[in-house]
N, C-alpha and C positions, 0 to 999 in steps of 0.2 A: 348509563356503565353497567356491563355487565360482565362475570368471569369472564366469559370469552375473548371482549375487547380486551379484558384486563392483561390477559394471554399475550394477547398480539403487542402489548407494550413492554410487558416483562421482557417478549422473548428479542424485542426492538434494543432492548438496554434502556429504555426510558425511565427514567428515574421516576418522573412525574407518577409512574405507579403505584410508589406508595400512598400518596395523597388517594389517590385513586381505590386503592385496597382499603381503605378504612371507610368510603364510602358504599362500594361491595357491600364489603361485612363477610361475616361466616360463609357464606355460600362460596364463598371464594380458597377457601379454605383448601378441597381436595382436590384445587387446580394446584396450588402452590406445593402441598404437600409432593404432587410429581415433580414439581419445579425442584423441587431438594435433591433429585435424582439427577436432573439434565445434568450432560458433560461440560457443556460451559458453564465456569466458574462464576461470570459476572450473572447469569440466570440464578444463579444458589442464592448468589450473594443477595440480588434483590427480591428475590423471594424470601429471602429472611427477612427480612426489612419489611414488605409487605405483611408476613406471619404478624409481626411485630406492632404494626399499625392494625390487622384486624382486630388482633387479641381475642378474648373465648376461652372458652374451658382446654378445646383440642391445642391451642399456641405453646402452652411450655414444652407440652411432647412434642412438638414439631423443633423447636428448637433446640434442645437437648438430642434428636434424633443429627443435629447438625452440629455438634459439638466435636462430634468425630469426621469431620469432612476435610479431604485431602487440602484444602485452602485454608492457608491462614486466614484470611480475612473474612470467610463465610463462619469461620468456628468463634471471630471477635465479634462479630454481628450478632452471633446467636447467644456467645455467652454474656454483650453485653444487654442484648435482648428481653435476658431473663431478668434483667434488674425492674423491669416494666412489669414485665406476664410473670409473676412470683410463680416456680413450682411448689405451688404446697402438696406434701404429699409425696416428693419426688426426691427428699434428701436422699436415700439410701443411693439410689441412681447416680445423684451426683457426686457421691464422697465414690462410687464406684468408678466414674469418671474421672475424678480427680487422680485417683491412684492411678488408672491407666494411661493417661495423657501424659504428652512430654511437650506441650505447649504450656510456655512460661506463661503464658497474657491467661489461658482458659487456668491456668493451676493458682492464680493471682485470685482471678473472678469471683471463681467455683466459694469459694470460704464467705465471700463477702454476699455475695445472693443468699447461701441459708443465713447468715446473720440475718439478713433483710427477714425471713421467715418469721422468726421471733418466736422459731419455738425452742425449748431447753432441752429436748433429748437428744440434740444432733454435738450438746458438750463435751460430754463424752470422747466422741469420733476427733470432732477437731483438737480438743488436746494432744490427744495421741499421736496426730498428722503431724502439730505443730513441734514435737518433741523431736522431728527426725533434723537433718540439718538441710536446711532448705535456704534459697536465696533470699535476700533481704526483705526486696519486694514482696516476696508470697508469706515470711516471717510476719510483717508489717500486717497483711491480709487477715491472716488467722487472728492477731491480737486485738486487731480491728472486730471483726465478726465476734469473739470472744466475749471481748467489751460491750460488744453491742448486745448483746443475749444475757451481760452481766454476771460474769466471771469473775469475778474479786481477784483473783492472779491477774488476770488480764489488762483488768482496769489499773493493776499496779504495772504492769509493763508500760502499760501507753501513757500513762503519766510522767514513767519516767524517758520516753521517745520527744516529749513534749519538750520536757525540763532539758535532755540534750541535743535538741534541735539549734543548726543554727546554719545561715544563708539560705540555698535553695533549697535547702533539707527544711526546711520551715514550710516551704508551702507545700510539698510532699506529705505531712503530718495534718498540717489543718485540712487538706484536702479529704483527709480519715477522722478529720473530728466534726468536717461536714457529714461524712456517711453514718458516722455513730449518733449526733445529733441527738446529744440529752445534755439534759442541765446537770448531771455529775461533773461532769469534764470543765464547768467553769473556774475552780479554784484551781485544778493543774494546768489553766493558760497563764496562772500569774508569771513565771519565769521567762515567757514570754512577750510578755506586755514591755520585758527589760532591754530586747532585743531591735537596736537602732540599725541591724546591719539590712540588706537588701536582700529581700525573699524571692523577688518576683520583680520582672522589667516589663512593663506594660506600654513601654514608650510605642508611638507610631512615629511617620516620617512627621506628624504635624505636632504629634505633643509629646514634652518627656512623665513617662508616670513612672517614676520608682516605688514599690510599695513593698516595705519594712516588716519585718518578721512582727513589731509592735502593731503596726495596722493591721495586719492579718489578724492578730489575736484580738483586737479589740471589735474587728467586724463580727466575730464568732461569738466575744460575749456579749454585743445585743445584740446578735441574732436570736443565739441561745435564749437569753432570761430573758426578750422582750419587756425587761424594765423600762422605765423612763426617764433619760439621760436629758442633759441642757443642750445637747447638738445631735445632728442626725449622722446615721451611717454615709460615708466618705466611699464607695467602694472603689473608688478611683483615683483619688489619694491619698495623702497624709494629715495623719490627726497631729492636733497639737499638743505640745508638753501639756498642758495644760487639762486639753480631753485625755488623754492618758492616764494623767493620775485619778481624776474622775474617776475612771473605770477602775484604776488598781484598789483604790480605797473601796469600790463596789462587790469587789473579787476578794479583799480581804475577810469582807464580815460575814460571806457565805459558808455555810454550814457544809464541813466533810462527810 
């Protein structure tokens, strides 16, 4: 497989090109860069996924250039790719794009990407942008990003998000817990451990699997703490009251 053969696959809309791109490596990037300008949106979308697969120093800039694409799928693939190919040193550029973009998904994901960079020099800018009137999911993204970066007010806001979450909202906030992925969250999971209502339905035609808020919270305590409990994680089932009580006891003795 070489870059020319990869190009043929992309023009044929062959999604196996993504795996092939990883094998071809960085020599494919000049071809993929040109594909980002192709008139066919499927070619551009496939090129984005191939760039993510290839990686390398040039990948973040190529993905950033695709954030302004006319096609929503291309933009989504590009911003998702930045979670994998982190754009270190491009914080100012991303903030500029956030300011000008009208794509709700891009505006949600850019703060989350910035949070993954683990640099505190964006905190002031993120706070300023968060002070605007924004859709709830974008506000959540700013709160989560700032909390991940260590902002004290944002961590308090994140705790409030967990405290106030009920029903399907619990799943949304737990997904953000996974994003933040830091030990300090454990005490803030305490209210969710009391939630017995359904948070997500993972049932299939063959099996019924209702996961409650408490089940999702237990998952995260086990994952974040890496502590030894008397039971193993059950990511597709429900925990017993005895198991939940064991986790509650652990959470209550954690320092804040």
